[in-house]
N, C-alpha and C positions, 0 to 999 in steps of 0.2 A: 502433463503436469497436473493430473487430477488432484493429487494431494501434495504438490510440491511447489516451492517458490524458487526453484533453482533453474539456471540456464545450462546445467550440465548436459553435455551431448547435443545441445542445440547448435544448428548451423546458421550463423548470422552473417549477412553481407552488409558491411559498413561502407556507405558511399560518402565520400568527403569532398566538399566543394571549396573553392578558394575564398576563405574568409579568415581574418585574424582569430576568430573564435575557435578555429580548429585545434588550437593548442590545448583547449579543454577536453577535446574528444580523445586525445591521447590517453588521458586519465580514465575516460570511459572505457576505452579499449582494454586498458590494464585491469579494470574492475571485472569486465566480462571474462577475460582470460582466467582471472582468479576464481571465477565461478564455473570454470571448466567449459566455457562456451568455445566453439570452433569458429573463429572470426576471420573472414576474408575481407580485405580492404580493396575498394576501388576508388582511385583518386582522379579528379579532373585535372587537366593540364594546369589550370590556375592554382589548384591546391598544392601542386608540387613546387610552386614558387614560394609558398609559405613554409612548408615542412618537407623534408626529403622523404621519399618513399621508404628509404632505409629505416627511418624511425618507426614507421608503422609495421614494417616487416619484422624488425627486432621485437616489438611489443606483441605482435600476433603470432610470431613463429611461422608465418606463412608468406608466400610471395605476394607482393602488392601489384595490382593490375592498374595500368594507366592508359593503355591505348588499344583501340580496336584492331590495329594493324601491326601489333608486335609480332616479330618473327617467331619468338619462342612460344610454343603452344598454339600456333595459328591453326593447326589441323583440328583442334578441339572446338573451334567456333566459340571463343571465350564468352561472348555476351549471352549465348544460349545456355551454355553449360554452367556459367556462374549463376544464372537465374534459376536453373533447375536444381542446383546444389544447395540452395538456401531454404531455411525454414521461415525466415523473415528478413526484410530489408529495412535498414535504418539509414536515413539520410541526415547527416549532421556534420557540420552545419550545412543547411540548404540555402544557398544565396538566391538573390532575386533572379539571376540569370538561370540557375538550375530550376527554380520554381516555374519560370516562364517556359523553359524548354520542355519540361514535363507536361505542363498544362496544355501545350499545343502539339504534343505528340512528336516533337522533333527527335530524330534518331541520328544526331551528328556527333556524338561522342560515346565512349564506352559506357559511362554511367547511365546515360539516358536510354541506351538500347537495352541494358540489363533490366532497368525498371519496366520498360515496355514489355519485355519478354517474361517478366516475373508473374507467377500465379500464386503468390503468397502475400501475407499482410505486408504493407509498406507504411512505415512510420517516418514522418517528415518533421524535422526541427528547423524552422526558418530562423536565420540569424543575419541581420543586416542593419544598416543605419535606420533610425526611426522614420525619417522622411521617406525612404525607399519602402519600408514596410507598410507605411500608411498610404502610399500612393494607390489610387484606384486600380491601376493595372495589377499591382501585386495582390491587392485584396481580391480582385476578380479571379486571378490565377489560383490563389489558394482555395477559393470557393469551388473552382472547377476540379481541383485535385480532391477536395473533400467529397465532391459529387461522384468521383471515380471510386470512392470507398477507401481512399488513403486516410490514414490517421494523422491529423495535424496537431502537433504539440505547440501550443501558443508560447511565444517567446516571453521572457521576463522583461520588466521595465527597469531602467537604471542607467548608469553612466556608460557611455560607449568609448571605444578606443579613440574615436575622432573628437571626443570632448562633448558631444551632444548627450542629452539625457532623455530617455523615453523608451517605448516598446521596441524590441528588436534584439535584446540580449539572448544568447543561448540559454535555455532553461537549465535548472539544476539537474544533476544526474538522477537524484532520487525520483523526480517527476518522470523523467524519460524511462527509467528502469521500470516503474510501475506500468507505463504505457506499453512497453514491450511485453511484460508479463501478462498484461490484460489481453493483448493481441494473440498471445500464445496459449492462453488458458482455455480450458474446455468450455467455459461459459455455462457451467452447470447451475449457476444461480441467476442466470439472465432472466429478467422479468420478475424476480423475487424481491421482497422487501425484508431487510435484515436490520434489527435493532441491537446495538451493542452498548453496554455500559462499561465505563473504565475509570480507573483512578480511585483516590480516596474521597471521603467527604470530611468536612470540618464542622464541628459543633462548637460554636463560640460561647464562652462564658462572659466575655466583654469584648471590646473592639480588638484586643491583641492576644487573648488567650483562647485556646480551643483544644478539644479532643480530636485526635486523628490517628492515622497509622502510616506505615512507611510505603504504601503502594505508590509506584511511579506512573502507572497507567500504560506501561510498555506492552503488556500482553493484550490489553483491550484495544489499544491503537493498532497493534499488529493484526488483530482479528478484523477490525474495521477495514484496514487497507486490503487484507486478503479477500474479504467478502466483495469489496468493490472490484478487485482484480478479476474475480470469478463472475462478474457481471451483475451483481446485486445493486439495488438502490439502497444505500446504507445511511442509517441515522446513528450517530455516535453521541451518547450523553455522557459527558465527562466531568468528573470532579477536578479540583485544582491540580494541574500537572505542568511540567516544564517541557512540553512536547508541541511540535507544530501539528496543526490539524491535518489529517490525511487529505490529499487532493481528491476531489470528486465526492467527498463524503460530507453530508450535512452534520455539522458538529454543534452541539448545544452545551454550553458551559453552565455547570451548577456548582453550588458550594456545599450545602447541607444535605442530609439524608431526606429531609422533607422536600427540598427542591428536587432531588432526584426522583423521589416517589411521584411527585406531581407530574414531572415531564415524562416518565415512563408510562404512567397510567393514561396520560393523554394521548399516547402514540401506540399503545400495545395492540389495539384493535387494528386488523388489517395487515399485521406483520406476518411473514411466513416463518421467520426464525427470530427468536429473542435469546441473546447471549448475555447473561448477567455475570460480568467479570469484575465489576466495581467492588472495592472493599468498603462497604457501607458501614458507618459507625452504628453500633448496636444501641447506643444511648445518646441523649442530648441533655443539656442542662435545663432544669425546670424553669429557671429564671436567668435572663440575659441582661447584664448591665449595659446601659447606653453609653457609659464612659468607662475609661480604664479604672479598675478597682485598685485601691492601695492594698498592700499586703495585709495591713491590719484589718481591712474590711472583709477579707476572704475567709470564709468558714471552711474548716477541713471536712465538714459534713455536708458538702454541696448535694442537693437533691437532684437525682437524675430521672429522666423519663425514657421509656423504651421507644425506640424508633420503629416504624413499620418494617416488617420483613417483606421486602418487595417481591422477592422470588417466590416465597411461600404464598403470597397473595395472588401472584400470577398463576401458580399451580392450582390454587383453589378456584380461580376464575375458569380455568380450563376444565376442571372436574365438573363444574356446574354448567358447562357448555357455552360460556361467554367468551372463550378464547380458543383459537384453533392452531396457534403457532407451535412449532417445535421449540421446546424449552431446554436451554443448555445452561447449566450452572457451573460454578467453580467452588472448590473447597480447599482453602489454604490451611493445612493442618501441621501440627508439630509432633504427632504420634497417633497410633491406631488409624493410619490413613485409610485403609480399605473399609474398616468397620464404620468409621465416621462418614466416609463417602457414601456407603450403602444406606446409612441411616438418613442422610440428607436427601439422597436421591428419592427414597420412598416418601419421606415426610413432606417434601415439597412438590411431589408429583411431577418429576422431571423426566425428560426423554434421555438425557445424557448429562453426565457430570464429570468434570475434569478435576482430579484431586492431585495436589502436589505437596511436597514437604518444604515448609517455609524456613526450616533450619538449615537446609542444604545451601552451601555457598554458591553453587552453580544453578540453582533452581528456585531461589527464594526471591524476596523483594529486591528490585533494582538490578537483578542479573540480566544479562543479554540472552541467556539460554533458559530452557525449562525442561523438566522431566516430569511428565504427568502420566497418570493412569486414567483411562476413559472407562467409566462405568455406564452400562446401558440399562434401560428399563427391562430389557429381555434377559438380564442377568449376565451379559457379556462383560468381560474385562480385557482391555487392551493396554498393555504396558508400553508406552512410547519410550524410545531411548532419549538420551540427552540431545536436544535439538535447539536450533535458534528459535526465538519466539515467533518469528515469521513462519518457519517451517511447522512449528507446533500449531499455529493458527490454521494453516492449510489442512493439516491432518484432522483437526476438529471440524472444520467446515466440510471436509469430505464426508465425514460421518453424518453431519447434519443434513447435507444435501441428499445422501442416501435415504435418510429417514423421510424426507419430503417425497421422494419417489415411491 
């Protein structure tokens, strides 16, 4: 997955324990199959009391395994071959019983023996009543599993099926998906620090009126998530957007261009990669009213001041030796894409610049996809096809990681 955010071709063993939360996992399985993963399901006996194995077999398109002593396929030694045939193991939901069984190395059912035999990453999603989750025995068992190197995805807080409210709910799929991708990633940014900017800025004239642009922040947030998946310590500086901060990413909210300038400059030193994706307003109002102005008070000749060009300033810092980070910029253009991209690449002293056509319906603001051309300082041009913004982010980070090496 060097430059990919896909599960395509990955062999995933999904271990399901007996919890009411397993109805959510059926949707997770459907999502994995849609991404062309090959998913094999192992259910505990208790899990089959909640959902029939036929359900998971229909969703996965593969036989579901429930017993160490099943006559069918016994000659293949199921627990060994299932473990050898997986790239990763996902246990969801993992009940208190399953957590205890694994923590103490018990090999008394098929799922436990498969995990003991596995030599691949294991991701565990505990789901149980809050009191059970918070019990010292469960806490100690999860600590033991973490010590074995298993990845524990902390449960969410909220209302339970039993009526209690607290920690113990199965986490959202987006969180678990990121954890799986992280476990499968090459980790080519492990130990590296990456700074990403995203979204628009707002330049207020009064408390309700401002200059801005249509940026949604989706590309920048995809870059931050992708960098975190590849092992980086990520800081995301974001203008106003309607997006959830990516898990595991330090997110700093800003409003204006001056806010963003201050936060970027305070953190630029010590970064290994800086990716300036934010659509920063070029100008701000010279005067900002403290109260809402009436129409009759607004002059059509409002005086504007130029905002700092953050990326150009970073490029100048590096030219003078005050910055060592790989610099990646974005150019959202409506014409002369390559010419404008090359001009910005040179003028701002960048290593890499991604240029895209903002007039394209499938690659402009607010689209879920992007089509960019990557321009390198060495004169290279790489035309990426239409991809999801997540996939585009991984392609860009693959190039940036190569520059670090």
